[in-house]
C-alpha positions as a Markdown table, in Angstrom:
| # | Residue | x | y | z |
|---|---|---|---|---|
| 1 | Unk | 0.0 | 0.0 | 0.0 |
| 2 | Unk | 2.7 | 2.5 | 1.0 |
| 3 | Unk | 4.7 | 1.5 | -2.1 |
| 4 | Unk | 1.7 | 2.1 | -4.4 |
| 5 | Unk | 1.1 | 5.6 | -2.8 |
| 6 | Unk | 4.8 | 6.5 | -3.3 |
| 7 | Unk | 4.6 | 5.4 | -7.0 |
| 8 | Unk | 1.4 | 7.4 | -7.6 |
| 9 | Unk | 3.1 | 10.5 | -6.0 |
| 10 | Unk | 6.2 | 10.0 | -8.0 |
| 11 | Unk | 4.2 | 9.7 | -11.3 |
| 12 | Unk | 2.2 | 12.8 | -10.4 |
| 13 | Unk | 5.3 | 14.8 | -9.6 |
| 14 | Unk | 6.9 | 13.7 | -12.8 |
| 15 | Unk | 4.0 | 15.0 | -14.9 |
| 16 | Unk | 4.2 | 18.6 | -13.6 |
| 17 | Unk | 6.2 | 20.6 | -16.1 |
| 18 | Unk | 9.4 | 21.9 | -14.6 |
| 19 | Unk | 10.5 | 25.5 | -15.5 |
| 20 | Unk | 13.5 | 25.6 | -17.7 |
| 21 | Unk | 16.8 | 27.0 | -16.3 |
| 22 | Unk | 16.2 | 30.0 | -18.6 |
| 23 | Unk | 12.8 | 30.6 | -17.0 |
| 24 | Unk | 14.4 | 30.4 | -13.5 |
| 25 | Unk | 17.0 | 33.0 | -14.5 |
| 26 | Unk | 14.3 | 35.3 | -15.7 |
| 27 | Unk | 12.3 | 35.0 | -12.6 |
| 28 | Unk | 15.2 | 35.1 | -10.1 |
| 29 | Unk | 16.8 | 38.1 | -11.7 |
| 30 | Unk | 13.7 | 40.2 | -11.2 |
| 31 | Unk | 13.9 | 39.4 | -7.4 |
| 32 | Unk | 17.7 | 39.5 | -6.8 |
| 33 | Unk | 21.1 | 39.3 | -8.4 |
| 34 | Unk | 21.7 | 36.0 | -10.3 |
| 35 | Unk | 25.1 | 34.9 | -11.5 |
| 36 | Unk | 25.0 | 32.8 | -14.7 |
| 37 | Unk | 27.9 | 31.0 | -16.2 |
| 38 | Unk | 27.3 | 30.5 | -19.9 |
| 39 | Unk | 28.9 | 29.5 | -23.2 |
| 40 | Unk | 27.9 | 30.7 | -26.6 |
| 41 | Unk | 28.3 | 30.1 | -30.3 |
| 42 | Unk | 27.3 | 32.7 | -32.9 |
| 43 | Unk | 27.3 | 32.0 | -36.6 |
| 44 | Unk | 27.2 | 34.8 | -39.1 |
| 45 | Unk | 27.8 | 34.3 | -42.9 |
| 46 | Unk | 29.1 | 30.8 | -42.2 |
| 47 | Unk | 31.7 | 32.0 | -39.7 |
| 48 | Unk | 31.4 | 30.6 | -36.1 |
| 49 | Unk | 32.5 | 32.5 | -33.0 |
| 50 | Unk | 32.4 | 30.9 | -29.6 |
| 51 | Unk | 33.2 | 31.9 | -26.1 |
| 52 | Unk | 32.1 | 31.7 | -22.5 |
| 53 | Unk | 31.7 | 34.0 | -19.6 |
| 54 | Unk | 29.7 | 35.0 | -16.5 |
| 55 | Unk | 26.9 | 37.5 | -16.3 |
| 56 | Unk | 25.3 | 38.9 | -13.1 |
| 57 | Unk | 21.8 | 40.2 | -13.7 |
| 58 | Unk | 19.5 | 42.1 | -11.3 |
| 59 | Unk | 16.5 | 43.7 | -13.0 |
| 60 | Unk | 17.9 | 45.9 | -15.8 |
| 61 | Unk | 21.4 | 46.0 | -14.3 |
| 62 | Unk | 24.1 | 43.6 | -15.1 |
| 63 | Unk | 27.8 | 42.9 | -15.2 |
| 64 | Unk | 29.1 | 40.6 | -17.9 |
| 65 | Unk | 32.6 | 39.3 | -18.3 |
| 66 | Unk | 34.2 | 37.0 | -20.8 |
| 67 | Unk | 36.6 | 36.7 | -23.7 |
| 68 | Unk | 38.6 | 39.6 | -22.4 |
| 69 | Unk | 35.7 | 42.1 | -22.2 |
| 70 | Unk | 33.7 | 43.4 | -19.4 |
| 71 | Unk | 30.3 | 45.2 | -19.7 |
| 72 | Unk | 28.8 | 47.0 | -16.7 |
| 73 | Unk | 25.3 | 48.5 | -16.7 |
| 74 | Unk | 23.7 | 50.2 | -13.7 |
| 75 | Unk | 20.4 | 50.5 | -15.8 |
| 76 | Unk | 21.3 | 54.1 | -16.7 |
| 77 | Unk | 24.8 | 53.9 | -18.1 |
| 78 | Unk | 26.7 | 51.1 | -19.9 |
| 79 | Unk | 30.5 | 50.7 | -19.8 |
| 80 | Unk | 32.1 | 48.3 | -22.4 |
| 81 | Unk | 35.7 | 47.8 | -21.2 |
| 82 | Unk | 38.6 | 46.2 | -22.9 |
| 83 | Unk | 41.2 | 46.1 | -20.1 |
| 84 | Unk | 44.1 | 44.8 | -22.2 |
| 85 | Unk | 43.7 | 47.7 | -24.6 |
| 86 | Unk | 42.8 | 50.1 | -21.9 |
| 87 | Unk | 39.7 | 51.3 | -23.8 |
| 88 | Unk | 36.2 | 52.0 | -22.5 |
| 89 | Unk | 33.1 | 52.8 | -24.5 |
| 90 | Unk | 30.4 | 54.6 | -22.4 |
| 91 | Unk | 26.8 | 55.3 | -23.4 |
| 92 | Unk | 23.4 | 55.7 | -22.1 |
| 93 | Unk | 21.8 | 52.3 | -21.3 |
| 94 | Unk | 18.7 | 53.4 | -23.3 |
| 95 | Unk | 20.7 | 54.1 | -26.5 |
| 96 | Unk | 22.9 | 51.0 | -26.5 |
| 97 | Unk | 23.9 | 50.5 | -30.1 |
| 98 | Unk | 24.8 | 46.8 | -29.5 |
| 99 | Unk | 21.4 | 46.1 | -28.1 |
| 100 | Unk | 20.8 | 42.4 | -27.3 |
| 101 | Unk | 24.4 | 41.4 | -28.2 |
| 102 | Unk | 25.7 | 43.4 | -25.2 |
| 103 | Unk | 22.7 | 43.3 | -22.9 |
| 104 | Unk | 21.8 | 39.9 | -21.4 |
| 105 | Unk | 18.9 | 41.4 | -19.4 |
| 106 | Unk | 17.4 | 42.7 | -22.7 |
| 107 | Unk | 17.9 | 39.4 | -24.4 |
| 108 | Unk | 16.4 | 37.3 | -21.6 |
| 109 | Unk | 13.3 | 39.5 | -21.0 |
| 110 | Unk | 12.5 | 40.1 | -24.7 |
| 111 | Unk | 13.4 | 36.9 | -26.4 |
| 112 | Unk | 10.2 | 36.7 | -28.5 |
| 113 | Unk | 10.9 | 40.2 | -29.9 |
| 114 | Unk | 14.6 | 39.9 | -30.6 |
| 115 | Unk | 14.6 | 37.4 | -33.5 |
| 116 | Unk | 12.8 | 35.6 | -36.2 |
| 117 | Unk | 12.9 | 32.3 | -34.4 |
| 118 | Unk | 13.6 | 31.5 | -30.8 |
| 119 | Unk | 13.8 | 28.0 | -29.2 |
| 120 | Unk | 14.5 | 27.2 | -25.6 |
| 121 | Unk | 15.4 | 23.6 | -24.9 |
| 122 | Unk | 16.2 | 23.1 | -21.2 |
| 123 | Unk | 19.3 | 25.1 | -20.5 |
| 124 | Unk | 20.0 | 26.1 | -24.1 |
| 125 | Unk | 18.6 | 29.1 | -26.0 |
| 126 | Unk | 18.8 | 29.1 | -29.8 |
| 127 | Unk | 17.9 | 32.4 | -31.5 |
| 128 | Unk | 17.9 | 33.3 | -35.2 |
| 129 | Unk | 18.3 | 37.1 | -35.4 |
| 130 | Unk | 17.1 | 39.4 | -38.2 |
| 131 | Unk | 20.7 | 40.1 | -39.4 |
| 132 | Unk | 21.1 | 36.4 | -40.3 |
| 133 | Unk | 23.0 | 35.6 | -37.1 |
| 134 | Unk | 22.3 | 32.3 | -35.3 |
| 135 | Unk | 23.1 | 32.6 | -31.6 |
| 136 | Unk | 23.2 | 29.6 | -29.3 |
| 137 | Unk | 23.6 | 30.2 | -25.6 |
| 138 | Unk | 24.0 | 27.4 | -23.1 |
| 139 | Unk | 23.6 | 28.2 | -19.4 |
| 140 | Unk | 26.1 | 26.1 | -17.5 |
| 141 | Unk | 25.3 | 27.2 | -13.9 |
| 142 | Unk | 23.2 | 29.6 | -12.1 |
| 143 | Unk | 23.5 | 30.9 | -8.5 |
| 144 | Unk | 21.4 | 33.5 | -6.6 |
| 145 | Unk | 23.6 | 36.1 | -4.9 |
| 146 | Unk | 21.1 | 38.2 | -3.0 |
| 147 | Unk | 20.2 | 41.8 | -3.7 |
| 148 | Unk | 23.2 | 43.9 | -4.8 |
| 149 | Unk | 23.6 | 47.7 | -4.5 |
| 150 | Unk | 23.7 | 49.8 | -7.7 |
| 151 | Unk | 27.5 | 50.3 | -7.3 |
| 152 | Unk | 28.0 | 46.5 | -8.0 |
| 153 | Unk | 27.0 | 47.2 | -11.6 |
| 154 | Unk | 29.5 | 50.1 | -12.1 |
| 155 | Unk | 33.1 | 49.6 | -13.0 |
| 156 | Unk | 35.5 | 49.7 | -10.1 |
| 157 | Unk | 38.1 | 51.4 | -12.3 |
| 158 | Unk | 39.3 | 55.0 | -12.4 |
| 159 | Unk | 39.6 | 55.7 | -16.1 |
| 160 | Unk | 42.5 | 58.1 | -15.9 |
| 161 | Unk | 44.5 | 59.6 | -18.8 |
| 162 | Unk | 46.1 | 56.2 | -19.6 |
| 163 | Unk | 42.7 | 55.0 | -20.8 |
| 164 | Unk | 41.1 | 55.7 | -24.2 |
| 165 | Unk | 37.5 | 56.8 | -23.2 |
| 166 | Unk | 34.7 | 57.2 | -25.8 |
| 167 | Unk | 31.8 | 58.8 | -23.9 |
| 168 | Unk | 28.6 | 59.1 | -26.0 |
| 169 | Unk | 26.2 | 60.1 | -23.1 |
């Protein structure tokens, strides 16, 4: 009798659809800061580019690092930083020219509007963009980090005269 009840509960629990990891990232990032380790492949005109990195997302703020670049956004200003070249590109978050390519929060929250075709399969997002770019992003790990202050989404760097700064704000 007990075994039958356990099997019925197990079957019922298995039939409840579980949210994808991507859905979990969306929901959690609205509540607190979520750190996501990812890897990606982008194909454009038959040329593949791949990489990996980490993004911390909290609402419309984020800090993304990977492949030698760092992008900070405090939801008002975006800083794209190439530390090895000592270059930084600064612009208003609302006028980001790179759009979804530089803003993981924008990509996550507006998947349906960003491309011709979007497919979420568990922890992998495949997106066909209007420019003929195929983007595949795999979420490797996700960790909630609690609520962060706005300063956590601003660069901790003093861009002195040794930096090339392009400020378009």
